[in-house]
N, C-alpha and C positions, 0 to 999 in steps of 0.2 A: 261426555263427550257423542254427540251424536254422530252418526254414520250413515254413510249411503251405500247400499248392499246392490249387487245383481246376483241371483242366485239361479243355477239351471240342474234338472236333471237329464240323467243321458236319456236321447230320443227314441222312444219306443219304436219299432218296428211294423210298419202298417199292414202286413201279410202275418199278422196273431193276432190272437186276443188278450188282454192283460191278464198273468197270473199271480198268485201269489210270492216269487221270485221278484217280478217287478216291483211289488208294493215296499220291498226291503227299504229298497231305493227312496222310493217316491214317499215316504211315511218318514223316513230320518229325515229328507230335504224339509219337508213341512215341520215337522217339529222342530228343525231348528230355525226356521224361518218366521215361526209363531213366536217361538222364545226371542229372536232378536227384535220382531214389532213389537213384541210386548216391555223390550228393554227401552221403545223410545226410537229406535233407528229405522229408517226409510230403506223397506226393502221391498224388491221386485222380483217375484219369480214366474221363471218362464217356463215352457218346454214345447214341443213339438213332435208330430210323428215322423218318422224317419221315412221317406215316400218311395226312394228309388231303388231301382237295380232289378236285374234279372228276373229274383223270384215274384217279384210283384206284378211283372207285364207277363208271366206266363202264367200266374194265379189269375188274375183278372180274366186272360183268353180261355182258362179253365171255367170261367165261370160266366162267360158268354156277355160282359162287360170291358169298358173301358177302363183304363188303371184307374184314369181321374174319379171315373163314379166308384172305384172300389177303395180308393185311400182316403174319400172323404167319407164313406160310409163307415170305414174305419176307425178315423177321427174322431166323429160324434161318438162311436162306443166307445172310444179310449175316456173320452171327455166323461161319458157318464160315469165307469167304472173308478175315475180318480175324485167325481166329485161325490158319490156314494162314498168314498175314505174320506171328505173330508180336507182335500188336498184345495190348498188355498191358491191355486195360479191367477196370477195377473192376466195372464196371456196364455191359453194352448192354442199351437197353430199348426205349422205345416211345412215340411222343406220344399213343397212344390208349390213356389208361391213367386210372385214378380220379385220381391225383394233377395231372397235366398237367391235366387240365379242372378240377379244386379251383383250382389258381392261375391259369388263365387266368381263372375268374368271379370268382376274387379283384383279379385285377387290374381288369378291365375295371369292377367295381364300387368300385373304389376312384379310378379313374379320372374314372367318371360322378359322384360323390360330388364330387371336385375339379372340376368342371365343365369336362373336357376331352374328353365325350364330344357330339357333335352330330348329331340325327336328322333328315334329311331326304329328300324326294321323290328319283327321279332316274330319268332315262329309258332303259332297257335294250333289249336286243334280246333279244327269246324265241320261243324253239322251239316254232312251235305242234305239230310233230307228237311232240316229246317231254316237252312240255309244260315246258320248263326257260328260264332264263334263261342266257344264255350269256356264259361268260367272254370277255375280250378275244381271247384265242387260239383259240378254236374258231368265230371265225369267218372266213370270206376273202371277199376280193372287188377291186373297185377302187379305188385310190388316187385320194382326191378332188382333188388336187393333181396330180399326173403323168399320171394315169388308168392307171398301173401295173397290169395285171391280176394276179391270186392272190396278192395282200397279205392281212397277217394285221389283225386289229381293231385294233389299238394303233398299228401304223406302217408305213411304206413302206420294205423294203428297195432299192428303186431310187433314191428323192429323199431320202430321210431323214426324209420329211415324220411328225410324230405327230398323232396325231388322234384325236378319238373315235369309237368302231365306228358309232353312228348317223349319222357324217358320211360313211360309207361308199358308194359308189356300186353297185350289183346285190350286197348281202351275201349269203352264202349260208353256212347252218351247217354246219362239219366234222361233225356228230354224226351227222345225220340226211340231210344234202345239200337240206333244206327252204328255202325263202325265209323269213328272221325277221320278224316283226313288232314293232313299239313299243310297251313297254309301261312304264308307273311303278310304281316300290317304293318302297317307305321303306329306306333304308338308314343305317346307324352309321359313324361318322365319329368319329377319333382327331385332335383341334385339334393336330397337331403344331407349327403356328407359334406356339401359344403357350409353346412350350419352345425357342424358340431362342436366348436369352440362355443358357441352361445347356449347350445342346447347341454354341456356338459357342467357349465357354469350357473344354466338355469335351473335343472333337475335336483341342483347340490343346493338350491338355495332358499330351501323352506315351503318351496311349491308343492314337493309331491313328499310322502311318507320315505321315511329314512329306508324301511325294507322295498319299497319300489326303485327308489335311487341305487340302491344296490343290485336290484335285478338289472336296472339298465345297462349297470356297466358292463354286462355280457354282452351288450348289442355293440356299445362303442368298441371292446376290444375287438368283436370279431368284424368291425369296419362298417357303418351305416351304408345301405344299399342304398339306390337311387328308388325311387316309389314311382311304379306305372298309375298314372292317376287319368289313366283314360281308357275308354272301351268302345268297341265296333256296334254299328247299328245292324239288326234290332236292338234297341234298348231304352227300356224308361227311363229316362233323366233330363239333363240339360246339355245342349250342345255346346262344343268348344269354341267361343270363338276364333272365327278366321280356320276353323277346322270342317267342312261338311263332313257330316255321316260321324263325326268323331262327338263322344260325349263322357262328361263328367263320371268319376268312377263315384259309386255311392259314396265312400268314405273320406271324399274330396269334400262335396257338399252338405255333408249331414253336420260335420261340427260347425260349416258355417251358418246353417240352419239357426243357431244361437243368435248370428249379429241380424239374421234377415228376421227373427221373430221381434227382436228389440225393436228394428226398426217399425215394424208395424206397430208396436205398443207405444213406442215413442212418439210417430205420427198420431196415433188416435190421444196419447194425453198431452201433446205438446211439451214432451221433455228433450234435452239438448241432449244428441246421437255422439256426438264427439267426448262429450264429459264421460262417458261411460265407455267407447271403445276405441276414442283417440289414443295416440301417442302417450299424450299427456294425461290422461283421463283422470280424473279423483274420485272415482268410483272405486269400490271393490268390486271385484269378479271371483265366484267360486264355481266349482264343478261338483257334483255329486255322480260318482261313476263309479261300476263294479270292478273290479281288479281284471276283468277277462278282456277291456278294453282300454287299458291303463296304456297299452305302447300306440294307440291312436292318439290319445288325449296329451302324451307327456312328452311324443317326438315331432309326429307331423304336426299338429295342431299349431305349439307354440312357437314352431319352425317359419310354418305360412304365416301367423300372425305377424310374427317380428321381421320378417323379411319382407313384409308388404306393409308395414309402418302403422298397424295396429295394434293395441297393445295386449298383453299376454296376460291369462288368469292368474289371480291372485294367489291361489290354492287350487288344488284338486283333492278333494275328501273322497277317499276309495274305500269301498266297502266289499264283503265275501260274499259268496254262493249263500243260498239256502238249501238248507236238507229238510226233509220231514220225518217224522222220526226214525233220525238219524241215517237216513237213506237219500239219495238224487229223488227229485220229485217222479213220482211212478206213474203213469195212464191207468197199467191195470191193477196197480194198489187203489187208487182214487185219490191218492196224492198229489195228483198235478191237479192244483185247484184252482181254476179263472175267479178272478176278481167279482165279475158278473155272479157268479156260482154262490161264492160265498156269501152276499150280500141279500142271496136269496134267504139264507138259514142263519145269520148270525150277524150281532151288534158289529160295525166297524171298529167302536171305540175299543173293543173287545180286544181285537189284533194289534192295532196302534199301539196298546198298552204293552201287549204279551212283547212284539217286536222291539219296543224301546227298553224292556226289559233285559232283553239280551245285546243288545247295540253298546260299541263302543269305538272310537277312535280309530281303531285299528282295522287291519284289513282280514279278519278272522272269519271264516264261516260261522253263520249260525244256524240252529236246530229249532223246528217248528215242532215241539213233540205233542203231539194233542192232547193226551193224558193229563202233560203238566200244564199244559193252555189252560184247559178247562180248572185245573185245582189252583193255578196262579190265580185267575182272573176272580175266581168266586173268591178266595182267601182276600186278597188285598181290597179290591173294588169294593167287592158289596162286605166280606166280614171286617176289616178295618178301617177303609173310607168311608162310604156310605154308610157304615153304622154307626158313626159314631154322631151325624146327622138325627140317624131314624130314632137312636134310643133318647134324645134329649128337645129335639124340636116341638113334639106332640105336646109338652109341658109348655112351652110359652103362648102355643095357642089356644089351648085350652083355658090356662088359671092368669096368663097377666095377658091376654087378648091382643097376642104377637108383639108385646113390647119387652124388648131385653133390657137386663138391667144397668146401671150407670156404674158398678162397678164390679170388680172381678172376686173371686173369693180368695183368701188369703193362699189358699192350697195348691190354687192355680197359678200364681203371678207367676214362679219360676218357670213353671213349663210355656206359659207362654211367652215369656222372654225368649227362651231357649229355641222356639219358633221364630222370633225376628231375629235374633242373633246369626241363624243357620240360614236364614234366606240366600244371601250375598253367596255362601259357600257352594249352596245347591245352584243358584243360577250361573257359577264359574261352571262350573260341571257340565249343564246345559251349552253354556258355551264353547267349551271342549269339545263335544259330542260324546261324554260317556254320558249318556243316557243311563245304561244300567247301574252305573255309581250314584247318580244322581235321583235314581227310585228307589234303590235301597236306602239309601238315605231318609226318603220322604215317608217309606214304610217302616222305616224304625220310629221316628217322629210317632207316626198313625198309631203304631204299639204303645210308647209311652202316653199317647190322648187316651186310647182305649182302656189303660192299665189305670188311668185316674178315674175315669167312666167307672169301672169295675170296685174301684175301693170307695167311691163316693157314694156308689149306689142314688141317684139322682128317684130312682121308684121307690125306694126305702122312703127318703125326705119328703116326697108327696104323699104321704099316707098321714103325716103333721101339719097341719094349717098355722101352726107355730113357726114352723121353720119354711115358711114359704119364700122370706127372703133371701134364704139359703140356697134354696131350689133356684130361684131367678137367677143368683148370681152363678152356681153352678153351671146351670143350661147354656147361661149365656158365655161362660169362658167355653164351654166344648162347640158352640156355634161358631166363636172366635178364631179357636184352632182348626174348624172345620172350614172356614174362609179361606188361612193361609194355605191349607193342605190342596184348596182349588186352585190357588193360584200358583202354588209349585209344580200342580198337575196339567195345567190348561196347556201349554204345548202341547201335550200328550192324547188331552181328552177336551178337545174345544165345544164338544155339543153338551155334555154333559157340566161343563162348567157353563157355559151360558144357561142351563137348566137353574142351577144352583144361584147363579148372580139374578136371578128372575125372581127364584124363591125366596133367597137375603134381601132383595129390595136395593142393591146397590148398582153402582155403574159397571163397567168391562174392568174386568182386575186388569193390572200390569203390575210391572214389578217394583214400581213408584208405590205400591200399596202394601208393600209386605213390612209394614212398623206401627209399630203402638197408635201415633196418630191417625190412621187410615182406619181403626179397629171400628167394630158396628158396636158398643158399648151406648146402649142407649137408643139402640135403632128399633125401628119396626118393621117386622120380616112378614112376610106372608103366610097362609099355612102349608104344611109338608107335602108336598107328594111325592110318590114313591119315583125314585130316582133310576134305577136299574136293577137289573135282573139277573138273577143268577145263571151260568150256562148249564143249558140242559145237556147232559152227555147223550142222549137221543139224538138232538141237533146236530153233533158233530157226526153220528153216525148217518144220520141221513146224511148230509154233505158229502162225505166221503163215497156212502153210495150212488148219489146221484153224480158224482166228477166219474167215477167209471160209464155212468147210462150216458154222461154227456157226452164224452170222449169216444165211445162204441160209435154212438150215432150219427158224430160229425169227424168225420177219418181227414175231412182238408182244412181242418184246422191246422196251424202252424205257427210257432213261437221261434224259428229259426231267424237269425240273423241275418243281412243281404247276402245271397251268393252261397248259400247252406239249403242243398235241393231235398225235396223228400226221397226216400229210396224208391229203386227201379222196380218194374215188377219180377219176378221170378220165370225166368227164359229156360233153363237149362234141367232138365229131368236127369234124376238116376234109379236104375233097377234095385229091385231091394236085396241081390246078390253083394251090389254096391255098398248098400247101407252095410249088412250084416258084417261085415269086415271091420267096419268101427265100434273099435272097443271102448265103450262108454262107462266111466266109472265115479262113483259118489267119492270125492275128497273130501277131507278136512285142510282147512288153511292154516298151518301151524306157527306162520312166519311169514312176514310182510314188510318189504323193505323197499323204499324210492331208488331209483336205478339214476344216480346222479347225472350220468352223462345222457343221458332218454330224458327228453321232456313228456313222454308216454307210458313209460314202461316201469310196472312193478314188478318184484323178484318174491317168487312165491314160492316156501315151502311147502308141499303136497303131503299129505299123510293118505295112501292109496290102501291101508288095510295090510299088505306085505310089503310097505317099506314108505321109502319117501321118494319124492322127485322135486326139482326146481324146474318150474316155468315162469318164464317171461313173458309177462300179459301186458297188453298195450290199454291197460285201465286205469292209468295215472290221473285222467282228467274226473273219473267219475266217483273214483273212491279212494279215502286215507287209507296209510297201512293200519290204522288202528280199528277202521271201521270193517278189516276183513278178518282178523286175527279169532281164530275160534268159527268161523261161519263154514258150513258144506258150499259144496257148489259140484259142478260135473266137471270132469276133464275129459280127453282122447287118449287115453293110456298108450295105444299103439301107434301113435304119432311118432316117424322115426327123428331121433335125438337132430337139432341144428345149430350149428357151430354158431354165436354172434359175438360181437366185440365185449361183448358184456360176461360172457361164459356160455354154455352149453344149455338151451332149453330143453328138457325132456319131454313135450308134451303140450298141451294146449288146454286154457279154461275155455267151458265156452259162455259167451255175453251176447246179448241182445241188442240190438242197434236200430232207432228207427230214425235218423237224420238227426236228433237233436243230443243225442246221449247215449251212455252204454249202458245195459243192465247184466249182470252177471247174475247167472242162472244158478240157481238152488232146488234140492230136492225136496221133499218135504220131511215135515218132520219126524223123525222115528227110524230113518236111514242112517245108516254107518259108512266110516269109509271102506272101502273095496268093494261095495255091491256093484253088480253089472247092472247096466242099466240096459232093458230091452224091450 
C-alpha cells in the first residue's frame, strides 16, 4: 500500500560549517528517503538552517554584516555541501522566514489561550558594556560548589554541579570581559508540567526509542519545570506577539521551522497543508535527530504541537555521535573535517557507503576509522561489487555486439534465484534503518557472485570459440546479478547506480524490479566504462593535512549550537614562581567508570609511577570509559584532595576546551607514568 511521508533532518545552525558529524544524520536520512521512494511511496524531504540566537547576532556583528546577510550566505554554503553529498531535499529553507514567524506566533497564541503561558520576573546577569542580558553559556566564572575556575554559567565541568548563573562566583561576560550585574526582567514560560500526562503516554507509544524513553523517565521523576521561551533584546529572532522587545528563544521557533518550511513547499507545489500538519493528518511524519537534542524533540516539541492543535510526529529516529579514529573530532589532528573540504579530495559516495555500513536503528555512536574507510571501500565497492561487471561486460561488447543471452547457464540459476529471494529481506532491513545489516547481506551475495566468476572463469571460456554460447550465458548471468546488486545499493549509491542504469540501458531501478520478470536477459547493453576508482591513501593524508590548515587559517569558524560561545581571551597572568609550584606528572589511566549520579563525571584510577590516585574528571561528554583505559595523560599531582559527594578526588587531569568539546591532554609516545613535566 502506498504511503505519504514527510521526513526531516535536524536543522543545522547557521553559525558554522557543515562537517562530517552533520553528514551522519543527513546521509542516514537520505538513504532512508531514497529507499522509501524506491518502494513507491510519496516522500517529501525538507530541512532548513536554524538561524536565530545570540551567536548569530554577535558573529554577524564581528563580520561587519547584518544577521540576514550572514544567514543567507550560510544557507547557500550548506545547500552546496548537502547537494555535494547527493542529499535529495525537496526544499532546503530557513527559519528566518514569514512562514515560520506566522506559525511561531500562532502556536504561542494558542498556548496562551489554553492557559499554558506564564509571565513572571526573573533575575539575570546583564552585561553593562554591551547593554544586554547574557545567556548562560556567555558567562564564565567560579563554580559555587567546588570552586573550579573558568566554568560556564549553567554547570561545572569539574564537579558536575548545575546552578543558576547568578550563583556563580566572580562571573565574567564572555562577550565583553566585563563583570555582569544582576537585573530583573519579565520572561514568558511554557508550563510544560501541565502536559505531563500526555508526554508520559506519547513517549511510551513507540514514537521514540525505548532507551530514550527510559532516560526521559528521569525528567518525569524530577518534575517537568516551566520552560523559559523568551529572550530580551538585543536578540536576533522573532518578536513575541503583544510583548515589545521580547523575542522567542531560538529553541522555540527552530522546530517550528519544520512547519514553516513545509508550508513554503506546500504553497509551491499545491499540497494540502492540513493533510500533513492538521490534527487529523493522514501523512506520516518522521524526524531524524541526534541524541543530543532528544530532550527538545521528545518533550517540548510534541507538547507544543499537541497543546496548539497540530499533529505530533509519527516517530523520532535518533542516532549517536561520530568519532574519528576512535576519538572526538579534533582540529589539531585534522580529523575535524568539513563537508566542503572532504568533497575537494574524495568521492561523496565513499562516505555514504562507509556510514551506511556502520549505521543501525539504535542510538550507538559510530566511528570513522580512516584506515578502515580505505580498506572497506576498496574491498567492497571496487573488489566485490564493481569487479563483477568489469570482469564480464567486456566480453559482451566485444564478442556479442552488446547483446545479452536469452538464457542463463544452469550453474547460475540457483544463484540468481537466491538474489531474487533475498531482495525483500534486504528491503526490510533498509526500512528498519538497519543499514549495516543490509550491506553485510548484500556483500555476502557479492562474495557468492565473485566465487561464481572465479569458478567458471569466463576468460578461459573466451579462448575457445566453440564455447561462445556458454560465455555469453555466463556473462549475462553475472550482469543480471550486477543489476540486482545495484538495485540493492541504490539508496546508498545513487549516482553510481545512475551510471550503471545508463550502462545497462535500463529504466531507473526500483524495488519492483527485484524479480526475474524484470531481468535483462536478451537485452542490449552499452559498452562498459570505468565506474569507480580505488581510494588512494595519499588522498586521505591530503584531506587530514588540509583540514588542519583550513582550521588554522579560519579561526572564526564555529560549529556550536545556539548560545554556545567562543572562549574568552586570556586576561590573567601568573609568574614563573607560581607555575613552578605546579607538579605535573605523566599518568596512565588504568581504570575508568561513569559516575551514575553525575552527568559529566568519570571516575579515573591513575598510575603515577609511585602509586595510584583517584580523580573525578568532568569529561564524560567527550570520552567513554573504554576509550580511556590504558591511555597516558597529564595530571596535577600536588593539588589538594577535594571531598565530593561521590568520593575524594586526589588531583586533576588536564584537558583543553574550545567551546565545542573537551580534549584530554596526552604526552608524546615514550613517556612513562611518574615522569614530571618541566
